N, C-alpha and C positions, 0 to 999 in steps of 0.2 A: 252770393254773401256767405260767408262762412262763420260759424260760431265756435267758440272755444270752450271747451268743457273742462271743468275742475277735476283733477284726479284726487281721490280721496286718499290721503296718507294714513297708514297705520300707525306711524310714529307719533303723529299728533294726538293720539289718544293716551300715549304713554308719558306725555311730559308732565301732566298734573300728579299722577301717582308717583313717578320718579322724585318729583320735588318734595312730595309729601313724605315719602319713605326717607329722603334725605333728612329732612327736619325731625322726623321722629328718632331716627338713628342718632343724630347730633345731641338732642336733648336726652335721650336715654342713656347715651354714654356719660355724659356730664352729670346726670343724676346719680349714677353709680360711682364714677371715679373722680368726680370733681372736688373742688375745695369744700364744698358743703354737701357732698354726696354721701351715699350709705357707707362706703368704706371710712371716709373722714369722720363720720358719726361713731363708728365702732371703735376707731383710735381715740376719740374723744372720751368715750365711756370707759375705756380701759384705763386711760391717763387719770381720769377722775377717781376711779377705784383705788389706784395706787396712791393718789394724793390723800385720799380719805383714810387709808391705812397709816401713811406717814403723819397725818394729822393727829390721829388717836394716839400713836406712839408718842408724839411730842407733848400731847395734853397730859399724858400719864407722867411723863418726865417732869413737866411743870409743876404737877401736883405734889410730886415728891420733892422738888426743890423748895416749894412753899412750905412743906412740912419742916424741912431743915431749917428754913429761915425763921419759922415760928420758935424753934428751939434756942435761937440766939437773940435775946431780948435786946432792945436798943438802950433802954434806960435802967433796967434792972439787973440783978445779978445773972452772971453767965453760968450756963449749965456746965459743970466742970468736964463731964463726959463728952460733950459736944466740942469743947474747947480743946480738950486732949486729943479727940479723933482728928479734928482738923489741923491741928499742929503737926501730928505724926504724919498725916497724908501730905502736907505741904513740905515738910522737911525730910520725908522719906526715912523716917527712923523708927525703931521698934525697940523694946526692952529684950535683954537677953533670954528670959523665960517665956517670951510669947511665941506663938506660931502665926506665920503670916500666910494668908491665902490670897492669892491674886485672882482677882476677878476681872477677866477680859471681856469687855462688852464691844 
């Protein structure tokens, strides 16, 4: 009668650590480079800062426009200077003795 003995394989001990390293590598890569990873968060913060600056500029522009609208009453007398300024700007006219300064924004 003969008995068979099992050979102990050294590769069997490496299967679980190999699978664990593969999972850790996969999730580690995607936590940095994925759609919601660290690099995406940095891009989001940069875009947020740019949009906040743009919002501040637009808010200031809106305040200036609101002040100009207040100078043009809807039911009362029109401020002559404001009417004159708007008419000259719309028609692109000036008087012969005026100096024109162009403000390019």
